[in-house]
N, C-alpha and C positions, 0 to 999 in steps of 0.2 A: 233704239232711239236714234233718229237721224240728226246729222249736224245742222246747226242753224244756218239760215240763208246769210250769206256774206255780201255786203255792198260796199263798194269804194265810192265815197262821196267826193269825186274829183273828175275833172275832164283831162287831167294830165296824162299824156301818153307815157311819160317816164314813170309815174307812180303805178300805172297799169302794168308796165313791163316788170317793175320790181315785184309787185304783188304776185304776178304769174310764177315767180321763182318758188313760191311756197306750194305750188301745185294743188291749190284748193280752188274749187269752183267759186266764182264771184260775179257780181253784176256791177255795172258802173252807172252812177247817176250824177247829174250836174247839180251841185248844191246852190248855185246862183246867189252867192252871198257877196255883200260889199266887203272888200278886203282892205279898206282904208284903216290905217292905225288910228286909235283914239288919241286925242291930244295928250302929250306927256307920257304915253304908254311905252314902256321898255320893249325893245325888239323881241326878247324871249317871251314876254307876256303876250304880245301881239300874236306870235306864232301859236302859242297854246290856245288862246281865246278863239282864233280863227279855225283851228283844227276842231275844237268843240262845236263851234257855230256851224261848220260845214256838216258834221255828223248830225247835229240836231235839225238842220234844215231838211235833210234827206230822210230821216227816220220816220216821219209820218206817212211817207209813201211806201214804206216797207215794214209793216208791223211784224214784230217777232224776229226781225233780222239783227245781225251784228253789223253796225255801220262804222266804217273807218273814215275818219277825217284827218287831214294832214295839211300843214301849211309851213312855209319856210320864209324867214326874214333874215337877211344879212345885216350884220351889225358892225359898223366901223366906228370905234371909239364911242359907243353908246348911241350912235345915230343910225336909224334904219335905212337900209338900201333896198328898195323894192325892185320890182320888174321895171326895166328901163322903158319899154314900150317902143323905142325908136333908136336909131343909130347915134344921134347926137347925145342922148342921155346915156347910152351904153358907153360911148367914148369918155364922157365925163366921169362916169363911175370907175371905169378901168384906170383912168389917169389918177384919180384919188386913191385907188387901192394899190397902185404900183409900189412894189417893195414893202408893203405893209401886211399886217395880219388882220383878217376879217373873220368874225365868228358867224357861222351860219347856224341859226337856231331853227331846228325842225320840230314843230309841234305835232304831236300824234294824239288822237283820241279814238277810243273804241267804245261806242255806245250800244248797249243792249236795249233795243227798241221795245222789247217785251216788258222788261222790268224797270227801265229808265236808268240803270246803273251806267255811269260813264267813267272810264279810266282815262287819264291823260297824263302826258309828261312832255318835256322838251329834251331833245337830244342835240347837244351842241357839237359843232365840228369847227376847229380853228384852222384857217387856211392862210398860209403865208404866200403871197404872190411874189414872183420874180420881179425885178425892176423891168418895167415895160416901156420900151422906146415907142414913140408915136407910130412909126411904121409897122411895128409888131402888132400894136393894137388895131391898126387899119387892116392888116392882113387877116387877123383873127376875126374881125367884124365882117370882112368880105366873105369868109368861108363859113362862119357859124351863124351869124345873125341871131345872137342870143337875147333877143328883145323881150322874151317871155320868161327869162330866168332871173331869179333874185340875184342882184349884184352883177348881172351880165356874165355870170360864170357858168358856162355849160360844160361841166366837168365830165359828163358822159361822152363828150366828143373832144374836139381839139382844145377845149379850155383846160384840159389836164396839163397841157404844155406850158401854161401860164403859172402853174403852181410850183413853188419851191419846196413846200412842206405842208403836211396836214396832220392834225391830231384830233382824234375823236374815238368814241367807243364803237361806232358803227359807220363804215364807209357808205352804206346805203342811205344814211341820213343826209349826206351831202347831195345826193341825187334827188332826194325828196320824200323818202319813206323809210323810217328806221325799222327795218325788219326784225332785228334782234329784240327790240322792245315790243314790237307787235306780236311776235311769237309768245312772249311772256303774257301779254294781255289776253291773247286768244286762249292760252292754257288756263288762265283764271276764269274763263267762260266755258271751260270744258272742251275746247277744240285743240286737239293735239296735232302738231306738225313735226314730222310726217306721221 
């Protein structure tokens, strides 16, 4: 029996690079979903809902596949911090986060398109930022331009220098795809890594 087709429902280069670590063949598909949080929705709930929604959006194009959806929402005292989109928004986010702890909630979903079973969970990672002087923020923005990263934190690059401490069960979750949880989900679908 051959392994099921594996599809990553994401256009994120970071998620693609993380999934490549598992050395399983996979395809990538753009889920094309609206990532706007629902009114009053908690950040962790948004992350999980969007992960499921992304997998569900892609599944009809890949019958029989295992579809991976993931989404991340940064949470500062219960308030979601999304992707800033531009420099000014990123500056404001980093100023607010300076010296504080932000929880990055990474939602993960694995949908078996053949049977409709969907496993999902949220993997949190608490990140405490160093106090950030305005000139340090500007240097970081000049070099990284993290406008497509939740909370303006591009930790797979120079953003790691802004962090004083992090706590979580999977460091990959902070980059955008919780591989430890994904390996467990794949095993539940009969896919062993390695």
